[in-house]
N, C-alpha and C positions, 0 to 999 in steps of 0.2 A: 503495499499499501505507499502511494507516494505520502508523503508529507505536505501537506500547502504552505505555498511560499507563504513567509512573513510580511504583514501589509506595513506599510510607513506610515504613520500617524503625525501628524504635524498639524499646525493649526492653518497651515494653506492649503494642506489636503484634507482637510473637516471642511474650512470655509467653501471649497470647489464643490464638495460632493453635496454641500450643500446648498447648494446654488443651481445643481442639473436639474431638481425638480421644479424648480421658478422658470428656467428655460425651457424646460418641458412644457409649460403649461403657457406660454408666451408663444411658445408655436403653433400648439392647440389652437390658441385664441384666433393668431394670424390668420389659421387655414380656416376654422369656423367663418370668420371673417371675408375671407374671399371667397369662401363658398355661395355664402350667404349672396354678396354682391353681385357672382355672377349666376346665380338661379333663378334670384328675387329680387335684386335691386335693391336691397335691403341692408343696412348696416346693423352690425350685432344691437347696439341698442337699440334698434330701431325694431329689430323681430320680437327683442324682451317688452319693448314695450306692448307690440300686437299680442304678443303672448297674455300677457298680466293681464290686457284688457279687454283679450278671447275668457279668461277664466275667470273674471268679475262676475257675480250672479248678474248683474244691470247691463254689463258689459261699456260700464264707465266708471272711473276712477278721480279722484282727483288727484289736481299736479302735484301736492304733498304727500298726497298714497303713495303713488308711482317715484318719487324723488326718495321716499324712504328705500325700496326696493332696490332702483333701476340705480346702479353706479356709474354717472357722471352729473357734473354740477348742475345747481340749477339753471343755470344759461344755457346749457348741453343741454338738458333736457326740452327746454322751452322751443330751440333748434330744431332737436328733431322732430318734436308734435309739429311744428310748424311745416318740417319737411312732409311729415305722413298727412297733413291735412292737404300737402298741396298737392301729392300725388291722388288724393282721394279714398285714403288709407284710413282715414277717421274723420268724422264730421269736425267742422270750424266748432271752434268754443263759442262764437258770437259775441265774443269781445274786440270790441278795434284797439 
């Protein structure tokens, strides 16, 4: 039976190992974003907004409720909603 090779455990190697999952997460997020853009013309944030609205009992949520679950800034959320309104994917809010 072969003896396993020793591993080197230094602060730098532990740090690099802890960054690997984040790299995979960023790569996965990028791939999801690309596929959504290609297949549906949506950003990941827009898809998340539409999913949350579809799951809401009335099909509506207050902006503050959406802001709690969508990871974008308040201005970013307003921008995404405006883009969805322009695309006819959500009804206009009626505010000017």
